[in-house]
C-alpha positions, -999 to 999 in steps of 0.1 A, spaced: -662 -916 229 -654 -891 207 -663 -858 206 -694 -850 180 -671 -826 165 -641 -851 160 -664 -871 150 -675 -853 123 -636 -841 115 -627 -872 106 -658 -883 92 -649 -855 69 -608 -865 62 -617 -898 57 -643 -888 23 -622 -862 18 -658 -842 19 -646 -807 22 -680 -792 16 -687 -804 48 -668 -776 69 -687 -750 69 -711 -769 98 -678 -782 114 -672 -740 116 -680 -717 140 -689 -682 129 -655 -668 148 -633 -700 143 -598 -693 139 -576 -707 110 -537 -711 124 -514 -720 94 -479 -735 97 -459 -709 76 -492 -682 80 -479 -659 98 -514 -637 114 -537 -664 125 -569 -670 99 -601 -658 113 -638 -666 109 -655 -695 92 -652 -683 59 -618 -677 57 -604 -709 82 -625 -735 63 -614 -718 28 -577 -730 47 -590 -763 55 -600 -771 19 -569 -761 2 -550 -783 33 -576 -811 22 -563 -810 -16 -521 -810 2 -525 -837 26 -557 -859 19 -545 -885 -1 -533 -927 3 -505 -920 21 -522 -897 48 -530 -910 87 -539 -911 117 -511 -918 142 -517 -909 177 -547 -889 196 -546 -872 230 -579 -864 233 -602 -839 263 -636 -827 266 -635 -794 245 -600 -796 229 -575 -825 212 -538 -830 199 -534 -847 162 -505 -865 148 -505 -872 115 -481 -883 90 -486 -879 47 -454 -880 17 -460 -846 -1 -442 -849 -35 -415 -878 -18 -410 -862 18 -425 -874 44 -450 -849 65 -451 -848 99 -470 -828 118 -501 -818 145 -535 -804 145 -546 -789 175 -581 -781 168 -610 -764 202 -648 -765 199 -672 -753 218 -705 -773 230 -723 -768 201 -702 -790 182 -684 -766 162 -646 -761 159 -638 -722 170 -602 -730 174 -579 -753 147 -536 -749 149 -515 -772 122 -480 -772 135 -458 -794 109 -418 -809 102 -396 -810 94 -386 -781 74 -383 -795 44 -414 -804 49 -424 -767 61 -415 -756 29 -435 -780 7 -464 -773 25 -456 -736 14 -459 -736 -19 -486 -770 -23 -504 -747 -1 -506 -710 -20 -512 -724 -52 -542 -747 -36 -545 -708 -18 -545 -690 -55 -566 -715 -74 -594 -709 -48 -598 -675 -50 -627 -658 -72 -617 -643 -108 
């Protein structure tokens, strides 16, 4: 049985419903991007980065290929294709006793994939900024 935070995450990914992110993230959640040097701290920033990732990563080729799940954290290996480039990565997720994500780290390979994701995420985040 998966912890509730992980079940909720999988449901949001499956339905591509980024609107559920704020409720899933703790107020002090931290997002670690594979291409941004500093951690993004706080629910609002973490939700923004993850919402952008929903647009860049989650399309028909996305799939989780392996999960390692503990009591308070999980490592989810994924594969997807972006602009004809196979992207292989790992989501490292930690949650609290309330079932909210407190820490979310994404790691990617190979370098070609990191470069294309960097370009796509930058464009998506720029488009999401209020005017």
